[in-house]
C-alpha positions as CSV (number, residue, x, y, z in Angstrom):
1,M,28.8,-22.7,-45.8
2,S,26.6,-22.2,-42.8
3,A,27.7,-24.5,-40.0
4,E,25.1,-25.5,-37.4
5,R,25.7,-24.1,-33.9
6,P,25.8,-26.4,-30.9
7,P,22.6,-26.2,-28.9
8,E,24.2,-24.4,-26.0
9,Q,25.2,-21.5,-28.2
10,E,21.7,-21.0,-29.8
11,D,20.4,-19.3,-26.7
12,E,23.2,-16.8,-26.4
13,I,22.5,-13.4,-27.9
14,E,25.3,-11.0,-28.8
15,V,24.1,-7.5,-28.0
16,T,25.9,-4.5,-29.4
17,D,23.4,-1.7,-28.5
18,P,22.6,-0.4,-25.0
19,V,20.0,-2.7,-23.4
20,S,17.6,-2.5,-20.4
21,A,16.4,-5.2,-18.1
22,P,15.7,-8.5,-19.7
23,D,12.1,-9.5,-20.7
24,A,10.1,-12.3,-19.3
25,E,12.0,-14.9,-21.3
26,G,15.4,-13.5,-20.2
27,R,16.3,-11.9,-23.5
28,P,17.8,-8.4,-23.4
29,R,15.6,-5.5,-24.5
30,R,16.7,-2.4,-26.4
31,T,16.5,0.8,-24.5
32,T,14.3,3.5,-25.8
33,R,13.0,6.8,-24.4
34,R,9.5,6.2,-25.7
35,F,6.8,4.8,-23.5
36,P,5.5,1.5,-24.8
37,L,2.0,1.5,-26.4
38,F,1.0,-1.5,-24.2
39,T,2.1,-2.2,-20.7
40,R,2.9,-5.9,-20.3
41,D,3.8,-6.1,-16.6
42,T,4.0,-4.0,-13.5
43,A,6.7,-3.8,-10.9
44,R,5.9,-5.1,-7.4
45,P,5.9,-2.3,-4.8
46,E,8.9,-1.9,-2.6
47,G,8.4,-4.3,0.4
48,G,5.6,-6.1,-1.4
49,G,7.2,-9.6,-0.8
50,R,5.6,-12.2,1.5
51,A,5.6,-11.4,5.2
52,A,6.3,-15.1,6.0
53,P,8.2,-17.8,4.1
54,G,6.7,-19.2,0.9
55,D,5.9,-22.6,2.5
56,A,3.7,-21.0,5.2
57,P,0.0,-21.1,4.6
58,A,-1.5,-18.1,2.8
59,P,-3.0,-16.3,5.8
60,A,0.4,-16.4,7.5
61,R,2.1,-14.9,4.5
62,Q,-0.3,-12.0,4.4
63,W,-0.8,-11.4,8.1
64,P,-0.1,-7.6,8.0
65,I,-3.1,-6.8,5.8
66,L,-5.3,-9.4,7.5
67,L,-4.6,-7.7,10.8
68,V,-5.5,-4.2,9.4
69,L,-8.6,-5.6,7.7
70,A,-9.7,-7.5,10.9
71,L,-9.4,-4.2,13.0
72,V,-11.4,-2.3,10.3
73,A,-14.1,-5.0,10.2
74,L,-14.3,-4.9,14.0
75,G,-14.6,-1.1,13.9
76,L,-17.4,-1.3,11.3
77,L,-19.2,-3.9,13.4
78,L,-18.9,-1.7,16.5
79,T,-20.2,1.3,14.4
80,A,-23.2,-0.8,13.2
81,L,-23.9,-1.8,16.8
82,D,-24.4,1.9,17.7
83,T,-21.0,2.6,19.3
84,F,-20.1,5.1,16.6
85,R,-17.2,6.8,18.3
86,L,-15.4,3.7,19.4
87,G,-15.9,2.0,16.0
88,T,-14.6,4.9,14.0
89,L,-11.7,5.3,16.4
90,L,-10.8,1.7,15.9
91,I,-10.9,2.2,12.1
92,G,-8.5,5.1,12.4
93,V,-6.2,3.1,14.7
94,A,-6.2,0.3,12.2
95,L,-4.9,2.6,9.4
96,L,-2.3,4.0,11.8
97,A,-1.2,0.5,12.6
98,G,-1.0,-0.2,8.8
99,G,1.3,2.8,8.4
100,A,3.4,1.6,11.4
101,L,3.7,-1.9,9.9
102,R,4.7,-0.5,6.6
103,W,7.4,1.6,8.2
104,L,8.8,-1.1,10.5
105,L,8.6,-4.3,8.5
106,P,10.8,-5.0,5.4
107,D,8.1,-7.1,3.7
108,V,4.4,-6.6,4.3
109,G,2.8,-8.5,1.4
110,M,-0.4,-7.0,0.0
111,L,-0.3,-4.1,2.5
112,A,2.3,-2.6,0.2
113,V,0.4,-0.8,-2.6
114,R,2.7,2.1,-3.6
115,S,6.2,3.2,-2.6
116,R,7.0,2.8,1.1
117,F,6.9,6.6,1.7
118,T,3.6,7.1,-0.1
119,D,2.0,4.2,1.8
120,I,3.2,5.5,5.2
121,V,2.0,9.0,4.5
122,T,-1.4,7.8,3.1
123,Y,-2.1,5.4,6.0
124,G,-0.9,8.0,8.5
125,V,-2.9,11.0,7.2
126,L,-6.1,9.1,6.7
127,G,-5.7,7.3,10.1
128,A,-5.0,10.5,11.9
129,A,-7.9,12.3,10.3
130,I,-10.4,9.5,11.2
131,V,-9.1,9.4,14.8
132,L,-9.4,13.2,15.1
133,L,-12.9,13.2,13.7
134,A,-13.9,10.3,15.9
135,M,-12.7,12.3,18.9
136,M,-14.6,15.5,17.9
137,V,-17.9,13.8,17.1
138,Q,-21.0,15.2,18.9
139,P,-22.5,14.9,21.5
140,K,-19.9,15.3,24.3
141,P,-16.7,15.4,22.1
142,W,-13.5,14.1,23.7
143,L,-11.5,16.8,21.8
144,E,-12.6,20.4,21.2
145,I,-10.6,22.7,18.9
146,P,-11.7,26.3,19.8
147,F,-10.8,27.9,16.4
148,L,-13.0,25.5,14.5
149,K,-16.2,26.9,16.1
150,D,-15.1,30.4,15.3
151,T,-14.3,29.4,11.7
152,L,-17.7,27.8,11.3
153,H,-19.5,30.9,12.6
154,F,-17.4,33.2,10.4
155,T,-18.1,31.2,7.2
156,V,-21.8,30.7,8.0
157,S,-22.5,34.3,9.0
158,N,-21.0,35.9,5.9
């Protein structure tokens, strides 16, 4: 007594339990509170879409990370050519620029690694630390913080 279903009804699934997002084939999955034993895919970070339309060449789609990497490469080259302060300053500015791009642009391609907030904080803190250290490097520092010298003498003398 089993009648064959028409082909358009074969793909339909009647779901009576609660379901989560569909899997890769579009079928609904059952919800569970357990973590899966094997992770099958990962979610793209917020803002991780292309920075230019899909028909643009690859460098144009990923221009934010290419800009940051180019500035870092230039900073490393300057550091290798014995302009340490300027090179490290440029590396720090590149990280700060990456944080600013992550904050201002809705899609930044591969510059998006984690959540938007975490990326901005990470790029900002690391960039600011590198810029401050580049400005305090000896000899003839551009920035002197008086309490650091006292702290160093206190920790070394005791």
